[in-house]
N, C-alpha and C positions, 0 to 999 in steps of 0.2 A: 504493500500500500503506499501513498505517497507519502500520508505524515510518517509511515513509520520509518521509511526514507529521507527523510526532513530533518527525525532527529536523528536517525545513525550520521549523516552527515554533517551534524550541526552541536554534536553533546558538546566536543572538548571545549569550545566557548559558551556556552550557558547552562550544561550539566544536562542530565536525562529527565530528572525529578522537575525541574524548572521551565522547559520543554513540554515539556508531558502535561506538566498543567496546564500549562496557557494553551496547549491545540485541546486541552479536554478528555486526554486519554488517559488509558493507565499505564504504570510504568511494566505489571506483568502481560499487558497485552504486546507492549515491544521485546519486551524479554524473548517472550515466545514467538513472538517474528521472525526474532534474530536466528534461534534454536533452530528454526525450522530453513534458514534458508538453504545450508546444504540440501538435503531430502529435496526442496525446493529445483536446484542446481541438475540434481541427480535424475529426476524424472524428466526435467528436458531433457534432458541430453539422449536420454532412454527412447524419446519420443522422435526426436529430430532422425536418432539411429534406425527409428521400425519406419519413420517415412519416406530415408534413403532407400530401407532394405524393399520397402514398398514402390519405385520408384524402377529402381532395380528389375525386377517381376514383372514389372507393365511393360517396361522399355524390352526385355527379354524375348515377353511377348508378340511384340510387334505393335503392341495396343488393342490385341486385344483381346482381353486376358480382363473383364472385369469383378467388382468386387467377391461376386462366388467365387472365383476363380485362384485370383489371388489371397483370397482368407482362405481357402483350403492349399495353396503352394505357401504360406505362410505355420499351417498346422503343422504339415510335412517338417 
């Protein structure tokens, strides 16, 4: 979220407690967001790899495979 990113970017200047109070968000929400950042990055990377694999399957079939056949290829 943009608010949490703002807190993360400016915590050195004003401190997390003060910024969260001004923005009306809880500090625990900010810290929970920050703790989940690694998981979000990993999920995004997995989605990018899957999209690349789907593209390869589709191109290998010269555009003939639709969703059912691509899905079947992915399951193999």
